[in-house]
N, C-alpha and C positions, 0 to 999 in steps of 0.2 A: 395551602399547600404542606404536608406534614415536614417536621423538622427531624434530621435524622435522630436517630437512638445512637447512643455510645455501642464500637463495636473493634475492640482492638483485641487482634489477634496474639497467642501465647508466642514467646519465643519457642524456636525449634531445634534442639542440638542436635536432632539426628539429622538433618541436613548435612550433606558432604558437599567439601568445595574441593573441587580438583585442581590440580598445577596447571598452569598454561601449557597447551601440549600433549598434557596427560590422556590417553587412546584417542587415537587418529579419528576424525570425523567420518564418519559414515556417508557416502552417497546414496541416491535415491534407491540405486538397485539394490541397497540392503534392507529395506523395508521389507517386513514380510506381505507376500503378497499372498495374490487368491483369487480361484475363479468368482466373478459374480453370484454367479448359481449357487455356490458351495458356502458364502456368505449369507446367502439371503437376499441377494439384490437382482432383482429383474432387469436382464439388458434391455428389454423393450422399452422400460421406464429410460433409462439412460439415453437409447434412441430418440427418444420423444424429444427428451432435453434438449440434444442436439438439433433435433428439426427445429425445435422453438427457438433457439438461438440464431440460426440460419434463418429464418422467416422472419427475426427483428432486426431491421436495419440499424436501428438505432443504437443495437448493443453489437463491441465488438467485443469477441469474448479472445483471452489468449492464450489463459492454460485451465486445466480444470485436474483436481486428482481428489477422490473420494476413498476414503477407507473406513470400513466398515467390521466391526468385532478385531478389532486393529490387523487388520489386513488392508493392502492397496487393493482394492478391486476394478480402480477406472483412475486412467492417468492419460492428458493428451495436452499437446502444444499445438495452439495454430501458428506454423511456419509464418515468418519466419522468427517467432517466436520459439524459442529453445528450452530444454529442462535445466541446461545448467546455467544458464544466464539471470543475472540477479534483475527484481523488477522493483520500481519504486511502489511502496507501501503505502505513501500518505499516511492518513490516520488511522492505520490497523499498526502503525508504529507504537499509537499509545498504548497497545496493550502489552508490547515488548516494556514500554517506559514502567505500567504498572506493575509489571512482575520484577521488575528490578529494584522497586520500591519495596515489594511483599519482601525480598531475599535481605534486603538492609533492613527492613524490621526486624526480622527473624535472628540476626546480628545483632541486635542489639543499638543499628547504628541511627536509625531512625522511629519517631515512633508519629503514629496516625493521630492523635490526641492533642499534638504538642502543635500551639502556634506554629504558624508562618513564618512570622518575622521575629521567632528566636532560633532559626537558622541565619539569618541573617542581621546579627545584631549591629553590623555597619548602619544599618537604615534604621535604625530605633529614633534618632531624632527626626529623620525626615516623614517617618510614619505616624501621622497622627489621626489619620481617621478612625473611629473605634471599630468602626465595622471591618477593616483593614488590619487592624489589630489583632480580632476574634477571630480572623481566617484559621481553621485548623487545616493541618495537613490533609487528612480527610474530605474536608471538602474542596480542594484542588483536585483529587484525586477524584471524586464523584462530579467533577462539573458542576457544583454549588458554590460556589465562591460568592455569591450573594449578587453577582451583576446581573444583568438581566438579556443581556448581548455581549456579542464578540466583542472584545478590545484589544486585538491584536496590533490595528495600526496606532490605537494610541498609546499602547504600552511601547512601543519601539521608536514611535514619535517622541515620547517623551523623555526616555533616554535610551537612546541606543546604544551606548555603551553599556547599560547594564537595562536589560529588559524587566528583570524581577524587580527591580526599584519602580521601573514605569508602569507594570502590574499594579504592586502596591500602594502607587499614587491614584490609582483609577478608585474612587469611592466606591464602593458596591451599593447596588441602589435598593437592597435589602438585605436583613440579615442573613450570614452563610449557614449555608444548612437550610433554607427556607425555600428555594428558586433556582429551577437548572437552568443553564445557558451553555450551550454547546459553544468552549471558549478554549481558544490555543494557549494564552498566557497560564491557564492554571495547570496546561499539562507542563510544559514548558518551567513553571516554576517547579511541579515536582520533580522532571526530570534534574534541574540545577540543583534539588536539595539531594537526591541521591549522588550525584557527581560530587558534592560537597563534601559529602560525609562518609564516602568511601575513597576521596581521594581519586577517583579513576572516571573517564569517558564511560557511559552506559556497554558499549560495546567490549570494553575490556574487563569490567564489572560481569558483566554476564558470561562470558567464554568458559570462565574453569565451572560457572555455576550452573548454567543450563545450555550455551550452545554446545558446546564440546561433548555433554554428556548425551544431549540429544543427536547427536551425529549431523550438527548443522556447520556447512564449511561458510567459507568466507561468507563474511556482510559487512556494510559500510553505511555510515550514518551523517547527514550532511549536520556541518555544524553553522553556527553563526558568528559575527565578528568578535563573540566573545571566548572564542576556540571552543565553545559546550557544543554537545551533541544536542540538537533542538529538542527529543523526546515527543513532542507533537506531532512531528511530521519526518520525513527525510531517510527512512530506513529505507535501504536494497536489500532484499534477502529473495531466495529463489523460491519458487512456492511451493517444492517439497521442504522448507523450513519453515514454511507458515503451516503445512501438515501436520508436520512434527510437533510443531506449537500446539495447534490445538487438540493433538493425540494427548500431550501428557494433561491439559486443562481436562480432557475427558475422562481420563484416569485418575481425577483427583491430586494431581500434582507427582504421582509415581511414575518412574517406568522402570520396567523389569525388577518390578521389587525395590528399585532404590528411590527413598523419596528425595524430589529434587525441590518441591516448592514445599513451605511449610505447610503443616498438617490443618486444614480449616481455611485455606485461602482461600483454593475456589470455588468454596460456597459464597464467603464472603463477595468475592468479586462479580460471581456473576450471579447476585440477587439486586433488586433495585433497590437504591439510598436514596433517591430524587423522583419524583411523577418527572413525566416528559411531553405527556400527550399535550398536543398541539405547539409544544415549545418550539418544534421546526417550524413554525408557519404555512404547512402544506399539509391539508387534509387527507392527500391520498399518500401520506408516509407511513401505512399502518404497523410496519417494523420500527420507528422510530418512536413510537407512542407507549412502549412497554417499560420505560423507566431506564434508568442508567446506573449500572455499578462501578467497581472501581477499574475506570479506562476498558469496559466491554457495553456493550449494548444488549438488552435484552430483546428477544425476537417474538415474533408466533409461535415458533418452535427454537427452544433451547436457547443461547446465547451466542453471542459473534463478538470480533472486532472485525472493523471495518473500514476503509480506505475510501476517497474519492473516487469516482470513476470504474468503481466495480471490484477494489481489492477486498475480498472477503477470506477470513476464517469463522466457518460455521461449527459449533458443536453443539451436537443434538442428543443428549443423554437419553433422550428416551429412544430413540433409535441405534444408540451407540454406534453413531456416524459423525463424522469429520467431514466434511467439505471447504475444499481451500481453492480459492480463483484467484486469479489476475483476470483484468478487462480494461477496457477504454468504453465508458457509457455514461450519461449522465442520466439515465433512467435505472437507476440504483431498483428501487423499489417495482420496477417491471423487472429483472433479472430476479428480485428474491421472488416474487410472486409468480416466473418462471419454476424456480428449487420447488417451493411448496407445489403448484403443481402437476408437477411431471416427476419429480425425482422423489418425492416423501412417498407416493405410492407404491415406488419400486422398492422399498426396503419392508421385506416380508418377515414375519418371525422365525422362519428357518428354511435350511436347504432345498434349492428347488431342483429336482431330478428332470431329468431329460432335456436341461437348457445348454446344452454344448455348443450347436448351431448357434443359435443368439450372443453369448459368450464369444466365440470367435469372429464373430460378424461385428461385435462393438471392437474387438479389439483391434480388428484390422481398419474400422473406419477410425479409430482415433490414433493409429500410428499416421493415417493420413490427414490429419486434419491441416487446413490451409486457409490463412485470408485470400483474397482475390484478388489479383494484383489491378491496380491501374490500366484501362486500355492506352493504348499506343503505341505509335512504330520505335522500333529504337534506334534510328537515323532519318534527317528531314531528307523529304524523295528531292527535293532540289534545293537551291539556295544556301547550299553550304558555304559558300563563301560572308555571303549577308548575314549570317547566324553568326559563326565566329567572328565579324566584326562589330556587331553590337552589343550596345549597353544597355542594360535594361532596371529602371531606376521605380523604386516602389511611392505608390500615391500615398500611402497607409503611413503618418508619420512617424508613429510611436508601432508599426508594425514589426513582426519577429526577425524579417530581413530586408536591410537598406537600399542593397543593389546585388544587381548578377548580370554575368558575362558566360557565354558559352566557349570551354577551351577545347579544340578538338586534340584526342590524342589517338595512339597507334589503336586502338582498338574501338574506338567512337569519340564519346564526348563525356567532359565533366562540367559540371554547372557549379561556378564558382558563386558562391553566395557572401557578400560582407556585411557586417554591424561594427564600424565605426575599424576599430583595431583586431576585430574579433572575424575569423576567416574559416569558411566551411565547405569543402568540397565534395560534390557529389557525384559519383559515378551513375551515368547513364547508361544500364547494360541491355541485354537482350530481356526477351519475354520472362515475365514471372518479377521477382524479387532481387535485387542485385545485393548483396551483404557485404558493408565494410566495418573494418574494428576500429580505424583511427581514420581521424582524430577522435571518434567516438564511436560508438557502436550505432550504426544506421543500415537500413532497409530501402531502397529504394526502387518504386515500382512507374512506369508511366512512359511517356515517350509523346513525339509529335502525334497531333489529332488532325493536322493539316499541314500545310508547307508553312503558313505562318504564324502556329501556335504549337507552344510546348508546355504538357501539362504532366507536374508527375505527384508522386504522393510519396513524403518521407517519414518514415516509422523511427524513431527513436526507440531504441529496441529494450535499453534498461530504464523504459518507463512505458504509461500509458499513453503516449502523444504521437500524436499524427500531423504533417504538418502540408496541407497542399498548396502545390505552387504552380503559377502559369506565366508563362512569358509569352508576349503579345507581339511578333516584328514589327508590325505594322506602328502602334503605337509606342514601343519601344519600353512596355510598363513592365513591370514584376507585380504579381499579384499572389499574397499570400494567407491563407486563412487555416486556422488550428481546427480540426473535427474535436478535439478536446483541449482546452486554454492549459498551459502549465501554471501552478498555482505557487511555485517559488519562483520568484524576480532570477532574472540572469539572462547572457545572451544562449544562442542555440547550440554551444561549444558546452553549456554546463549542464546539458541534459545525457546525464548519463553517472554513474555510481559514482562517489566521492573514489578518489584513487588512496590507496592506503588502509586497503580492507582489513577486517581482523577476522 
């Protein structure tokens, strides 16, 4: 493996920092819009992409936005997901953390060539391993800390109160800068440095420098017990925010003539600093074998930020395109394959005359996107008294719900789940999705498949996660199964954007 070459960017005094609250953020409707044909996008290719998603049962799409030549040409949300609702971005959060580090560097607060330990002098006596002491900021920014595997569990286990110290106490297997490992504590440490040198959480630091100038509304970021925003994951933002962020990177950090990112940063972040071929342990992950930049992946086409289960910000300079998506799938390579197969050929060199009907058809289809609800009748055909008297216990000792019961109400039934002291009430409505905002945003579908079986699906609307629940009246049992397993620990009631959005 090649060792990284020095690559320090200059300070840039032309970057403007806005006062908090200056210039109200824009909504999605404020993005410049254009018809697909006018921007050289064949609507039939977008249709083909949507067809392919619908034909892929292991991909559950939540949103799609396509920008071409600076214009929003296609956007849609699969109900019950909606444009204004934030979505957990998982590791797409890393790209925002890297951006915060770039801004801090431009302000003279952070040095990519400085040793990580220099930002934590209180750990000097504890960190004795020479490779840990040789680790530079650029190494944690490029996932080349010298470790050969993920160390997040070891870091938090070694020092739950200060994971940076826990990370630095894990001796790297190789010299920093010589080997890639996708390692959450590397980004966590980068985020901790930014928050230490700026004296602010990432969201507060980014608000006047990035979020407000881009017109991005409320965002929130998960914190750990240190009080830090964790940086490597946990950012909740709308798909519109992801599209605006990608558009800024497509335009080399300039928005409407105003430079928001340091000059040269995009080329630094979006080039491979460390090879990744074979590092993910899966021969069929072509888009993870192209190298890693500064908190961005290189792709077969362009570069991207991505997060678990299909949260993508695809930047395609060769086509002047940004694609922002949210989804729930473990088949992320399959998702990208569909993008390359169907959307890339749709990006032509110039306007496409005579495509008004195709554009109208696409617009109508995008407006009507919806996830199919689970089957089931809205009320038990009989045995209502038995259902209301029954208590259902989970046979899964460490499952997502321990017990349940059905509570009748004026309009039907509520399924009450309990996890220790936590309780989650889920309204079982009529056909389709029943959306509730409290105690957290959810959508419920399904019902009774027969007089003795209740089967419902619960979508946690600010996350990629869906839970399938089955209650058996004969067995008095509750079965709970995740369609996609949450990666952050916590009760069901934690599956929402953190309160106190910025």
